[in-house]
N, C-alpha and C positions, 0 to 999 in steps of 0.2 A: 544473334539468329533472325534474321528478315522474317517478318512476321504479313510480308505483303500479301501472300497465301494466304494465308488464314483470311483476312477479311475480305480479299477477294474473293473468295468460296462461299462466305456468307453471304457477300450483297449479291454473287451468282444465283444462289439459293433462294434467295429473298426472306432470309430468315433476319430477324432482330436480335441483338446482342443478348435483350430479357431471354428471349427463346431459346438460343443455344445456349446461355448460362442456366436454366433451368434445366436443358439436357444434359447438362456436364455436372451439375448439382454443385454451383457453384454461384458467385455475387455477381451481380451484371457489372459493378463494380471491378471486381478483379479479374474477368474476362476484359473489358474493355483497357485494363492498365497491359494487359497481354497482348491485345492486339494492335496497340500502339507502340509496342514494342518499350513502355517504362519498366514493367517484370517481366522474366522470364516466365513462360507457362511451366509448369512441374511436369515433369516426363508422364507421370498417370494420367494428368488432364489430356497431354497432348497427345498419350495414346486413345485415350476415351474419345476424343476427337475425330481420330482416324478412324475408330470404329463405327461411330454414330453417323458419318457423315460419308462411309465408305471412300474415305480417299488414302493415298499409299501415304505414309508416315513418313517416308523419306520426301515425298513430293513438297508436305507441308513445311519441312526445314529447309527446303532446296536442296537437299542433297540427291534430288532425281527429278527427271523431269516427266517423268511416267506417273501421271494425276492417277489410272485407274490401274490396278492388279490385282489378282484374286489374294486373298490372307484370310487367317484365321483372327477372327475377331477374338481376342483373349484380354485379360487383363493381365497385368505384369505381375509376374512370380518372381522376387527378387532374388533367390536362391537361381534360378535359372538363368537368368540375366547375369549375376556373379560369373556363374560355370562359365557362359557365354564370352564373358569379359577376359577370364583366364585364359580358354582355347584361343580366342582370337591374340592375344597378347604374346602366346607362345609360338603362337604360328609365323610371326613376325620377330621371333627370337627377341623379345623384350624381357627384361625382369620388372617386376615389380617396380625396381628403385629409376628404370629408363622411362617406364609408362609417366612413372608420377613426376619425372622431370620434365617431359613433354607438357605435361597440363598444369607444372607449376604448385605440384602439392606433395605429400610425403607417402612414401612406401604404405607407411600404415591404413591411410585415407586408400590406398589400391587395394589393400587387403580387405578391409573391411568392405568396400563394393563387390569382390571376388567372394566373400565369405554370404554375403546378402542381408548382412547386419546392418546394412546401413544404405539407403536409397541415393542414385546416381542422381544427381544432377541433369537437366536436361543438356544444358553446353556442354559438360564433361562428356555425355554419351554422346553429343554430336562429333566432339572430337577425337573421339575413342573411333567413332565408327571411320571417322576421316582417315587417321593415322595406321587402322587394319584394312583399311578398306573393306568392311563390311560394311551391309545395309543396316539398319536400323531395325527391319522387319526382323532380320534374323537374330540380332540379341535379342529381343522380346518374344521368340521363338514364333513368330505371327507367320512365317514362310520359311522353306526348307531351301538350301544352296542356292544364297543369292552373294553377291561381293559386288564391288563397284571396279570400274576401269574407269579412272576419270571422272568419277559424279555418275557414270552411267550405269543403271545396274543392268546386269545380264545371268542368266538362268546358267549354274553350273550340271 
């Protein structure tokens, strides 16, 4: 995951790592490691960052060049996210096994994501968005009717 945009936006807004970490409810050192790409920012923090800064989550992870869009500032609901993963998987005629193979995991992991029992790691979610050509905003129920066409968001 490319985190250059996250650092760029923070610098552009003239917010320190300490200030943004307080807004997110994490330590400065954890935030620093996400920003320099030493650790992957968990999806719930990435969503929170999008909400706080009013920046398109797809822009933050380099899935879109649209920095500002209108979206609902909501927390992640794992059940809704799981339902959306299942819906997106079925829309491209993938079985859990086929999606698992693409993500180099097992179908039981995909099943756990789809049931909402397990939090989906950020990198898996980004790959699922790419494979299914759907926006992270759509998966997180932040906006309706967005798909990707060569990683450019278009409204349906």
